[in-house]
C-alpha positions in Angstrom: -19.6 -24.4 -14.1 -21.0 -26.8 -11.6 -19.9 -26.6 -7.9 -19.7 -30.0 -6.4 -20.3 -30.0 -2.6 -19.9 -32.8 -0.1 -22.2 -32.4 2.9 -21.4 -34.5 5.9 -23.8 -34.9 8.9 -25.2 -37.8 10.9 -28.6 -36.1 10.8 -30.6 -37.4 7.8 -33.1 -34.6 8.2 -30.4 -32.0 8.0 -28.9 -33.6 4.9 -32.4 -33.5 3.3 -32.7 -29.8 4.2 -29.2 -29.1 2.9 -30.1 -30.6 -0.5 -33.4 -28.7 -0.6 -32.1 -25.2 0.4 -28.6 -25.2 -1.1 -29.7 -26.2 -4.6 -32.5 -23.6 -4.3 -30.0 -20.9 -3.4 -27.7 -21.8 -6.3 -28.7 -24.1 -9.2 -25.0 -24.7 -10.0 -24.6 -26.7 -6.7 -24.3 -30.4 -7.1 -24.6 -32.0 -3.7 -23.3 -35.4 -2.5 -24.3 -36.5 1.1 -22.5 -38.6 3.7 -23.9 -39.4 7.1 -20.8 -41.1 8.6 -17.1 -40.3 8.7 -16.2 -43.5 6.9 -18.6 -42.8 4.1 -17.2 -39.3 3.8 -13.6 -40.6 3.7 -14.5 -43.2 1.0 -16.3 -40.6 -1.1 -13.3 -38.2 -0.9 -11.0 -41.0 -2.0 -13.1 -41.7 -5.1 -14.4 -38.3 -6.1 -13.4 -34.7 -6.4 -15.2 -31.8 -4.8 -15.1 -28.0 -4.9 -16.2 -27.6 -1.2 -17.1 -29.5 1.9 -19.7 -28.7 4.5 -19.4 -30.7 7.7 -21.1 -30.9 11.1 -18.8 -31.0 14.0 -20.6 -33.8 15.7 -20.9 -36.9 13.5 -22.2 -39.5 16.1 -20.9 -41.2 19.2 -18.8 -43.8 17.4 -17.4 -41.5 14.7 -14.6 -39.0 14.4 -15.5 -35.3 14.8 -15.8 -32.8 12.0 -12.5 -31.3 13.2 -10.8 -34.7 12.8 -12.2 -35.0 9.3 -11.0 -31.4 8.6 -7.5 -32.3 9.8 -7.5 -35.4 7.5 -8.8 -33.4 4.5 -6.2 -30.7 5.0 -3.4 -33.3 4.7 -4.7 -34.7 1.4 -6.8 -31.8 -0.1 -5.2 -28.6 1.3 -7.1 -26.3 -1.1 -10.7 -27.5 -0.8 -12.9 -24.9 1.0 -14.1 -26.4 4.2 -17.1 -25.0 6.1 -17.9 -26.5 9.5 -21.0 -25.9 11.6 -22.1 -27.2 15.0 -25.0 -27.1 17.4 -22.7 -26.7 20.3 -21.8 -23.1 21.4 -18.2 -23.8 22.1 -15.6 -21.1 21.4 -12.8 -23.6 21.7 -14.3 -25.6 18.8 -14.5 -22.5 16.6 -10.9 -21.5 17.4 -9.5 -25.0 16.7 -11.5 -25.3 13.5 -10.0 -22.0 12.2 -6.5 -23.1 13.4 -6.9 -26.4 11.4 -7.7 -24.5 8.3 -11.5 -24.2 8.2 -12.6 -21.5 5.8 -15.8 -20.6 7.8 -17.5 -21.6 11.0 -21.3 -21.5 11.7 -23.4 -22.4 14.8 -26.7 -24.1 14.2 -29.7 -22.9 16.0 -28.5 -19.3 16.2 -30.6 -18.3 13.2 -33.5 -19.4 10.9 -32.6 -22.6 9.0 -33.2 -20.9 5.7 -30.9 -18.1 6.6 -28.3 -20.6 7.8 -28.2 -22.4 4.4 -28.4 -19.1 2.6 -25.3 -18.0 4.4 -23.6 -21.4 3.8 -24.5 -21.1 0.1 -23.0 -17.6 -0.1 -19.8 -18.8 1.6 -19.5 -21.8 -0.7 -19.9 -19.7 -3.7 -17.5 -17.0 -2.5 -14.8 -19.5 -1.4 -15.0 -21.7 -4.5 -14.9 -18.7 -6.8 -11.9 -17.3 -4.9 -10.1 -20.7 -5.1 -10.8 -21.0 -8.8 -9.6 -17.5 -9.4 -6.4 -18.3 -7.5 -5.9 -21.5 -9.4 -6.6 -19.8 -12.8 -4.1 -17.0 -11.9 -1.5 -19.6 -10.8 -2.1 -21.6 -14.0 -1.8 -18.4 -16.1 1.4 -17.4 -14.1 2.9 -20.9 -14.6 2.1 -20.8 -18.3 3.6 -17.3 -18.6 6.7 -18.4 -16.7 7.0 -21.5 -19.0 6.7 -19.3 -22.1 9.2 -16.8 -20.7 11.6 -19.7 -20.0 11.1 -21.1 -23.5 11.6 -17.7 -25.0 14.7 -17.0 -22.9 16.1 -20.4 -23.9 15.4 -19.6 -27.6 17.1 -16.1 -27.2 20.0 -17.7 -25.5 20.4 -20.3 -28.2 20.1 -17.5 -30.9 22.8 -15.5 -29.1 25.0 -18.6 -28.7 24.7 -19.3 -32.4 25.3 -15.6 -33.3 28.4 -15.6 -31.1 29.5 -18.9 -32.6 29.0 -17.5 -36.1 30.8 -14.3 -35.3 33.7 -16.3 -33.7 33.9 -18.6 -36.7 33.8 -15.7 -39.1 36.5 -14.0 -37.1 38.6 -17.2 -37.2 38.1 -17.5 -41.0 39.1 -13.9 -41.4 42.2 -14.4 -39.2 43.2 -17.5 -41.3 42.8 -15.5 -44.5 44.8 -12.7 -43.0 47.5 -15.2 -41.9 47.8 -16.6 -45.4 47.9 -13.1 -47.0 50.6 -11.9 -44.5 52.5 -15.2 -45.0 52.4 -14.7 -48.8 53.7 -11.2 -48.5 56.5 -12.4 -46.3 57.5 -15.2 -48.6 57.7 -12.8 -51.6 60.4 -10.9 -49.8 62.3 -14.0 -48.6 64.9 -15.8 -50.7 66.3 -18.2 -48.2 64.4 -21.5 -47.9 65.1 -22.2 -44.3 64.1 -18.7 -43.3 61.0 -19.1 -45.3 60.1 -22.4 -43.7 60.6 -20.8 -40.2 58.1 -18.1 -41.2 55.6 -20.7 -42.5 55.9 -22.9 -39.3 55.5 -19.8 -37.1 52.3 -18.9 -38.9 51.0 -22.5 -38.7 51.4 -22.9 -34.9 49.5 -19.7 -34.4 46.3 -21.5 -35.6 43.8 -22.4 -32.9 44.8 -25.6 -31.0 48.1 -26.2 -32.9 51.0 -25.9 -30.5 53.9 -27.8 -32.0 55.2 -29.0 -35.4 57.8 -28.9 -38.1 58.4 -28.8 -41.8 60.4 -31.7 -43.3 62.3 -31.6 -46.6 63.1 -34.6 -48.7 66.8 -35.1 -49.4 67.1 -35.4 -53.2 70.1 -37.7 -52.7 69.1 -40.1 -49.9 65.3 -39.8 -50.1 65.2 -39.2 -46.3 63.3 -36.4 -44.7 65.3 -33.8 -42.8 63.8 -31.4 -40.3 65.2 -27.9 -40.9 62.5 -26.1 -39.1 60.6 -27.2 -36.0 59.1 -26.2 -32.6 58.3 -28.7 -29.9 59.0 -31.9 -31.9 62.0 -34.0 -32.7 63.2 -35.4 -36.0 61.5 -38.7 -35.2 58.0 -37.1 -35.1 57.3 -37.8 -38.8 58.4 -41.4 -38.6 56.1 -42.0 -35.6 53.0 -40.9 -37.5 53.9 -41.9 -41.1 52.8 -45.5 -40.8 54.7 -48.6 -41.9 55.2 -47.5 -45.5 57.0 -44.3 -44.5 56.8 -40.6 -45.2 57.4 -41.1 -48.9 54.1 -42.9 -49.2 52.0 -40.0 -47.9 50.2 -38.6 -50.9 47.3 -36.8 -49.2 46.7 -35.0 -45.9 46.5 -37.3 -42.9 44.7 -36.3 -39.7 44.8 -38.2 -36.5 42.4 -37.7 -33.6 42.8 -38.6 -29.9 41.2 -42.0 -30.4 43.5 -42.7 -33.4 46.6 -41.9 -31.3 45.4 -43.8 -28.2 44.5 -47.0 -30.1 47.6 -47.0 -32.4 50.3 -49.5 -31.5 53.0 -47.8 -33.7 53.1 -44.4 -32.0 56.0 -44.0 -29.6 55.4 -43.2 -25.9 56.9 -39.7 -26.1 54.0 -38.6 -28.4 51.2 -40.2 -26.5 50.4 -36.9 -24.8 49.4 -35.4 -28.2 45.6 -35.2 -28.7 45.6 -34.6 -32.5 48.1 -34.6 -35.4 48.1 -33.3 -39.0 50.5 -34.6 -41.6 50.2 -32.7 -44.9 52.4 -33.5 -47.9 53.7 -31.0 -50.4 53.7 -32.9 -53.7 55.7 -32.4 -56.9 54.5 -34.7 -59.7 52.8 -36.9 -57.1 55.9 -37.3 -55.0 56.2 -35.6 -51.5 59.1 -33.2 -51.5 58.1 -31.6 -48.2 55.8 -32.4 -45.3 54.1 -30.1 -42.9 53.7 -32.0 -39.6 51.8 -30.4 -36.7 50.4 -31.5 -33.4 48.0 -30.4 -30.6 48.0 -31.1 -26.9 44.5 -29.6 -26.4 42.2 -30.4 -29.3 40.7 -33.9 -29.8 41.0 -33.3 -33.5 42.2 -30.6 -35.9 39.2 -28.4 -36.7 37.9 -28.6 -40.3 38.4 -24.9 -40.7 42.1 -25.2 -39.7 42.6 -28.2 -42.0 41.6 -26.0 -45.0 44.1 -23.4 -43.8 46.9 -25.9 -43.3 46.4 -27.4 -46.7 46.4 -23.9 -48.2 49.7 -23.2 -46.3 51.1 -26.5 -47.7 50.2 -25.2 -51.2 52.1 -22.0 -50.4 55.1 -24.1 -49.4 55.0 -25.8 -52.8 54.6 -22.5 -54.6 57.5 -21.0 -52.8 59.8 -24.0 -53.4 58.8 -23.9 -57.1 59.5 -20.2 -57.3 62.9 -20.6 -55.5 63.8 -23.5 -57.8 63.0 -21.4 -60.9 65.0 -18.4 -59.5 67.9 -20.7 -58.8 67.7 -22.2 -62.3 67.6 -18.8 -63.9 70.5 -17.6 -61.8 72.6 -20.7 -62.8 71.8 -20.1 -66.5 72.9 -16.5 -66.2 76.1 -17.5 -64.6 76.8 -20.1 -67.3 76.3 -17.4 -70.0 78.8 -15.0 -68.4 
């Protein structure tokens, strides 16, 4: 890989020697020369370099090599910078190193060939060191990126697993609730007591915190509320719509937006966030209605909707069984 080196010196002869000896020392060197500070600054603005070799003295009307070093460190903090001078000034060497020079050499203290041989070695050493650091940093950043990606993937997998486990547990809880409710209803022969059991089971579902079970009066056609928790008898009317409860032939679910935008819902129910109205049909006519509400969920979850509709079916089955038992009992009495 080529090593691009910017050599800055006001001495044209030295620039020529630098080109000659440095490229001879290392054929990977690609030299660019500048003999004024302004030329060097312009070149640095336009091109990229792997190293800079600069004389301290750049002429009477120019900035010094230390000034150029200071500017370079502000904009190119990682470029190896080698400074040399013909002046034997310890203060220059100290300031150069303090400003971030990677190496300091004094011209005239050794043979010119040895000088450039030493410069070539320092360029090679510094550039390879910087490239190794950059490669390691790039590799580390790539490794860190991959670790973050993998960690995010694992977190997402764990989240999905936890969600699936939670959902599976909720489904199992819902099935257990229906099973236990069925067992309880088999032992119950009082309708109101049975409705209380059903309502208690319903409000145990996630998010559901109030509700009631309405029964149609066979004489008046009105819906009475024999079992409730947290709602009044007017609840069903508030959410039945203009056609009334008797027109409800399929489950009706209201979300927060439905409740907020509706003009027919009374103020006392505006704090509800979701509602479920589920009819229990006999020959297409609602004979009972399971009405439930939530103050925390924006809508009744799909999973709970299936469970509530299954519970409504249990209500219908229980009422049918109770009606059959009452009919059989009446017939037995009439035969006695």
